[in-house]
C-alpha positions in Angstrom: 51.0 2.5 92.8 49.2 2.9 89.7 49.2 -0.8 89.7 47.4 -1.3 92.9 44.9 1.4 91.7 44.2 -0.4 88.8 43.7 -3.7 90.3 41.4 -2.0 93.0 39.3 -0.4 90.3 39.2 -4.1 88.6 38.3 -5.4 91.8 35.5 -3.1 92.4 34.2 -3.2 88.5 34.0 -6.8 89.4 32.1 -6.9 92.1 29.6 -4.3 90.9 29.1 -6.5 87.7 28.7 -9.7 90.0 26.1 -7.9 92.4 24.3 -6.7 88.8 24.1 -10.2 87.8 22.7 -11.3 91.2 20.0 -8.4 91.0 19.0 -9.9 87.8 19.0 -13.3 88.6 16.6 -12.3 91.7 14.2 -10.0 89.6 13.7 -12.5 87.4 12.8 -15.1 89.9 10.3 -12.8 91.3 8.9 -11.7 87.9 8.4 -15.6 87.1 6.7 -16.2 90.3 4.2 -13.3 90.1 3.4 -14.5 86.4 2.4 -18.1 87.7 0.3 -16.5 90.6 -1.6 -14.2 88.0 -2.1 -17.1 85.7 -3.6 -19.5 88.9 -5.9 -16.8 89.6 -7.5 -16.5 86.3 -7.7 -20.3 86.0 -11.1 -22.1 86.9 -11.5 -24.4 89.8 -13.7 -26.6 87.8 -11.5 -29.9 87.7 -13.0 -30.5 84.2 -11.7 -27.3 82.8 -8.3 -27.6 84.5 -5.5 -27.7 81.8 -7.7 -25.8 79.3 -6.7 -22.7 77.8 -9.3 -21.1 75.9 -7.7 -18.3 74.9 -5.2 -21.1 72.9 -8.3 -22.6 71.8 -9.7 -19.7 69.9 -6.6 -18.9 68.4 -6.3 -22.4 66.9 -9.9 -21.3 65.6 -8.5 -18.0 64.1 -9.9 -15.7 66.5 -8.0 -13.3 68.6 -7.7 -14.5 72.6 -10.0 -13.5 74.8 -9.4 -11.0 77.2 -9.1 -12.9 81.2 -12.7 -12.1 82.3 -14.1 -13.5 79.3 -11.9 -16.5 79.0 -14.5 -19.0 81.0 -18.2 -19.7 81.0 -19.7 -19.6 84.2 -19.8 -23.3 85.8 -23.2 -23.7 87.4 -23.7 -26.2 89.8 -26.7 -28.9 89.4 -28.1 -27.8 93.1 -28.3 -24.3 91.9 -30.5 -25.1 88.6 -32.4 -27.5 90.5 -33.5 -24.9 93.2 -33.9 -22.3 90.3 -36.6 -24.5 88.6 -38.0 -26.0 91.5 -36.6 -29.3 90.8 -37.1 -29.1 87.1 -40.8 -28.7 87.9 -43.5 -28.9 84.6 -44.5 -25.9 85.8 -41.3 -24.4 84.8 -40.9 -26.2 81.5 -41.4 -23.8 78.6 -40.3 -26.0 75.8 -38.5 -28.8 74.1 -35.8 -28.2 71.5 -32.8 -30.0 70.0 -31.0 -29.7 72.8 -33.7 -31.1 74.7 -36.2 -29.7 77.8 -36.0 -26.2 78.1 -37.0 -24.4 81.6 -37.4 -21.2 82.9 -35.3 -20.6 86.2 -34.7 -17.7 88.8 -31.5 -17.6 90.1 -30.3 -16.9 93.8 -29.0 -13.4 92.6 -32.6 -12.8 90.8 -31.5 -13.3 87.4 -34.1 -15.2 85.2 -32.7 -17.6 82.9 -33.5 -20.2 80.1 -31.8 -23.8 80.9 -31.7 -26.6 78.4 -31.1 -29.8 79.8 -30.6 -33.3 78.4 -29.1 -36.4 79.5 -25.6 -37.1 78.1 -22.1 -38.1 79.7 -19.4 -35.2 80.5 -17.5 -34.0 77.7 -14.3 -31.8 77.5 -15.4 -31.0 74.1 -18.8 -29.7 75.3 -17.2 -27.3 77.7 -14.6 -26.1 75.0 -17.6 -25.4 72.7 -19.5 -23.7 75.5 -16.6 -21.4 76.5 -16.3 -20.3 72.7 -19.7 -19.9 72.5 -20.3 -17.8 75.9 -17.6 -15.5 74.6 -19.9 -14.0 71.7 -21.8 -10.9 72.8 -24.3 -8.9 70.8 -27.5 -7.0 71.6 -29.2 -9.2 69.0 -27.8 -12.5 69.8 -29.0 -14.4 72.9 -26.3 -14.9 75.5 -25.1 -18.2 76.6 -24.3 -17.6 80.3 -22.6 -21.0 81.0 -23.1 -24.6 81.7 -23.5 -27.8 84.0 -22.2 -31.1 83.7 -23.7 -33.3 86.6 -25.1 -36.7 87.4 -25.2 -37.9 83.8 -26.7 -34.4 82.5 -25.6 -31.8 80.3 -27.1 -28.2 81.0 -26.9 -24.7 78.6 -27.9 -21.7 80.6 -29.0 -18.7 78.5 -30.3 -15.3 79.4 -34.2 -15.5 79.2 -36.1 -13.8 76.7 -39.6 -13.0 77.6 -41.8 -12.5 74.4 -40.6 -15.9 73.0 -40.5 -16.9 69.4 -41.4 -14.8 66.3 -43.1 -17.7 65.3 -45.7 -17.7 68.2 -46.6 -14.3 67.3 -47.3 -14.1 63.6 -48.9 -17.9 63.0 -48.5 -19.5 66.5 -51.0 -20.0 69.4 -50.0 -16.6 70.9 -50.5 -14.2 67.8 -50.2 -10.4 69.0 -53.0 -7.8 68.2 -53.0 -5.9 64.8 -51.0 -3.1 66.4 -47.9 -5.4 67.1 -48.0 -6.9 63.6 -47.9 -3.8 61.5 -45.2 -3.9 58.7 -42.9 -1.4 60.8 -42.9 -3.7 63.6 -42.1 -6.7 61.5 -39.4 -4.8 59.6 -37.9 -4.0 62.8 -37.6 -7.7 64.1 -36.2 -8.4 60.6 -33.4 -5.8 60.9 -32.5 -7.0 64.5 -32.5 -10.6 63.5 -30.2 -9.6 60.4 -27.8 -7.4 62.6 -27.5 -10.6 64.9 -26.7 -12.9 61.9 -24.4 -10.6 60.4 -22.4 -10.3 63.5 -21.9 -13.9 63.7 -20.7 -13.8 60.3 -18.2 -11.3 60.7 -16.5 -13.2 63.7 -13.0 -14.8 63.0 -13.7 -17.5 61.9 -17.2 -16.8 60.6 -19.9 -18.6 62.8 -22.6 -19.9 60.6 -25.7 -20.6 62.6 -27.0 -23.7 60.4 -30.2 -23.7 62.2 -31.8 -20.5 61.6 -35.3 -20.7 61.6 -38.1 -18.1 62.7 -38.5 -20.1 65.9 -34.9 -19.1 66.5 -35.8 -15.4 66.5 -36.8 -14.4 70.1 -38.1 -11.0 70.9 -37.8 -9.3 74.4 -39.9 -7.2 76.2 -39.5 -4.4 74.0 -39.9 -6.5 71.0 -36.0 -6.2 70.2 -35.1 -9.4 68.1 -32.3 -11.7 69.4 -30.8 -14.8 67.3 -31.0 -18.0 69.5 -29.2 -21.4 69.2 -26.4 -20.0 67.7 -23.7 -22.4 67.2 -26.0 -24.9 68.8 -25.6 -27.6 66.0 -21.9 -27.2 65.9 -21.9 -28.1 69.7 -24.1 -31.1 69.1 -22.0 -32.6 66.3 -18.9 -32.2 68.5 -20.5 -34.2 71.2 -22.6 -36.7 69.5 -20.5 -39.4 67.9 -23.4 -41.0 66.1 -23.4 -38.1 63.7 -26.2 -35.5 62.6 -29.7 -36.8 63.3 -32.9 -35.4 61.8 -33.4 -33.3 65.3 -30.0 -31.6 64.3 -31.2 -30.5 60.7 -33.4 -27.3 60.7 -36.9 -27.7 59.2 -36.6 -28.6 55.6 -38.1 -25.5 54.1 -35.4 -23.5 55.9 -32.3 -25.4 54.5 -30.5 -24.2 51.5 -31.1 -26.3 48.7 -27.3 -26.6 48.2 -26.7 -27.9 51.6 -29.1 -30.8 50.7 -27.4 -31.3 47.8 -23.7 -31.3 48.7 -24.1 -31.0 53.0 -21.8 -27.9 52.9 -23.0 -25.1 54.9 -21.9 -21.7 54.8 -22.5 -18.0 55.7 -25.0 -18.0 52.3 -26.9 -20.9 53.6 -27.9 -18.8 56.2 -28.8 -16.0 54.2 -31.2 -18.6 52.5 -32.7 -19.5 55.8 -33.2 -15.7 56.3 -35.0 -15.2 53.0 -37.5 -18.1 54.3 -37.8 -16.0 57.6 -38.8 -12.7 55.7 -41.1 -14.7 54.0 -42.8 -16.0 57.1 -42.9 -12.5 58.4 -44.6 -11.1 55.6 -47.4 -13.5 55.1 -47.8 -14.6 58.9 -47.9 -18.0 57.9 -45.4 -21.4 58.1 -43.5 -21.2 55.0 -44.1 -25.0 54.5 -47.7 -24.5 54.3 -49.9 -24.8 51.3 -52.1 -22.3 51.7 -50.3 -19.5 49.5 -52.0 -19.7 46.3 -54.7 -21.6 44.7 -52.3 -24.0 43.3 -51.3 -25.0 46.6 -47.6 -23.8 46.3 -45.4 -23.5 49.4 -44.0 -19.8 49.8 -40.9 -20.5 48.6 -42.0 -22.4 45.4 -44.0 -19.3 44.8 -41.2 -17.0 45.3 -38.7 -19.2 42.8 -41.5 -18.2 39.9 -42.0 -14.5 41.1 -42.0 -12.3 38.3 -44.8 -9.6 38.4 -44.8 -7.5 41.5 -48.6 -6.7 40.8 -49.1 -10.3 42.3 -47.4 -9.6 45.8 -50.7 -9.6 47.6 -51.4 -13.2 47.1 -48.8 -13.9 49.9 -48.8 -10.8 52.0 -50.7 -11.1 55.5 -54.3 -9.8 55.2 -53.5 -8.1 59.0 -51.2 -5.8 57.2 -53.9 -4.3 54.7 -53.1 -0.7 55.7 -50.0 1.0 57.3 -47.4 0.5 54.6 -46.4 1.5 51.4 -46.7 -0.6 48.1 -43.2 0.4 47.0 -41.7 -0.6 50.7 -43.5 -3.9 50.5 -42.2 -4.6 47.1 -38.7 -4.1 47.9 -39.2 -6.1 51.1 -40.2 -8.9 49.1 -37.6 -8.3 46.2 -35.1 -8.5 49.0 -36.3 -11.8 50.3 -36.3 -13.4 46.6 -32.8 -12.7 46.3 -32.0 -14.3 49.7 -33.7 -17.6 48.5 -31.9 -17.7 45.1 -31.0 -21.4 44.5 -27.6 -20.3 43.8 -25.7 -19.4 46.6 -23.4 -17.2 44.3 -26.4 -14.7 43.6 -27.4 -14.4 47.4 -26.3 -11.2 48.9 -24.2 -10.9 52.2 -25.8 -10.5 55.4 -24.1 -6.9 55.8 -26.2 -5.9 52.4 -29.2 -7.3 53.8 -28.9 -5.3 56.8 -28.3 -2.2 55.2 -31.4 -2.8 53.0 -33.6 -3.6 55.7 -32.5 -0.5 57.6 -32.8 1.6 54.4 -36.5 0.1 53.9 -37.7 0.5 57.6 -36.3 4.2 57.8 -38.6 4.8 54.6 -41.8 3.5 55.9 -41.1 5.3 59.4 -41.0 8.5 57.7 -44.0 7.6 55.0 -46.5 6.1 57.5 -45.6 8.0 60.5 -48.6 8.7 62.7 -49.7 12.3 63.2 -51.7 12.9 66.1 -54.5 10.7 67.1 -53.6 7.6 65.0 -53.8 9.1 61.4 -51.2 8.0 59.3 -49.6 9.9 56.1 -50.0 6.9 53.8 -52.1 3.6 54.2 -51.2 2.6 50.5 -51.0 -1.1 51.5 -54.9 -1.3 51.3 -54.7 -0.9 47.6 -53.2 -4.3 47.2 -56.1 -5.8 48.6 -58.9 -4.1 46.6 -59.4 -6.4 43.8 -59.4 -9.4 46.1 -62.1 -8.5 48.3 
């Protein structure tokens, strides 16, 4: 009887084990199928993107994989962009850049965008780079929204920044009134641009702009500065087999001397370009111009020989004759001097530049705050120009 009971128990245990194995097998199959379904739902319907795992691509770059809702740039169809720009009408043409013509467009959902268009064959590398760049989101960086590749055209769709380039406001055709050109406004623009550039540098791996110029700093309706064309040179170099052209290199005056000599870009080469940008902000003139001194020195040449702070009035924009402190202006120019040091090792990192600009702006705001009907507490800047009048 005991033997029969033992056999019965053994049989029951075996049956339970078998059932458990079957349950585990069924559960595994169902889980696997659900996993495949989830992956198919997050993949793109765009044939050109099939087989592209952007998370894997970014991991190979050294960055963390993106969340599922960030893994793909928006794929626009040509018809939608054609309608948005009235068939790429000249009326909607707002400029020509390194990528090609730039159009202002109104999407069917009411969003206003800037569309960059150029003739080019479809490219998987183009899509990969766009997916990476469109994942970058920061208040002070112009967002890349998506792309289009149709009919022998490649297009980049960006958020539209209504007030255009800083260069047009400080020395271009659309210069602003004296009120918008106050030193505090320029400091605020510089700080915003510095934050945008610093954000690119702290990405993993760091994204070096390589094309930072005053023209690539845009301002929105509230005059919040945003860095444009981040990574554009990388995108062009990845899809242009002919190699770098003169259109792919920033204006020579913004280019780090070490880049010209050795061809190696780095975060410090962006710092040099940013220093030139600061000098254009403070002078109100193009850095390549020859109107900075009686000896016709370019502004960067003048700064390289900069020693005596009593001479800073030579390059300061005459429209800044009031509304700033001498100390604040000196500190601003000294920061620019450090940024354009010929030796990259002696230049600061962008995080330091951000901290310094923030400090200078806070001090200027506290010392030149308007009280009542436009009466400033301090307008020491006018003293700089007394001897020149």
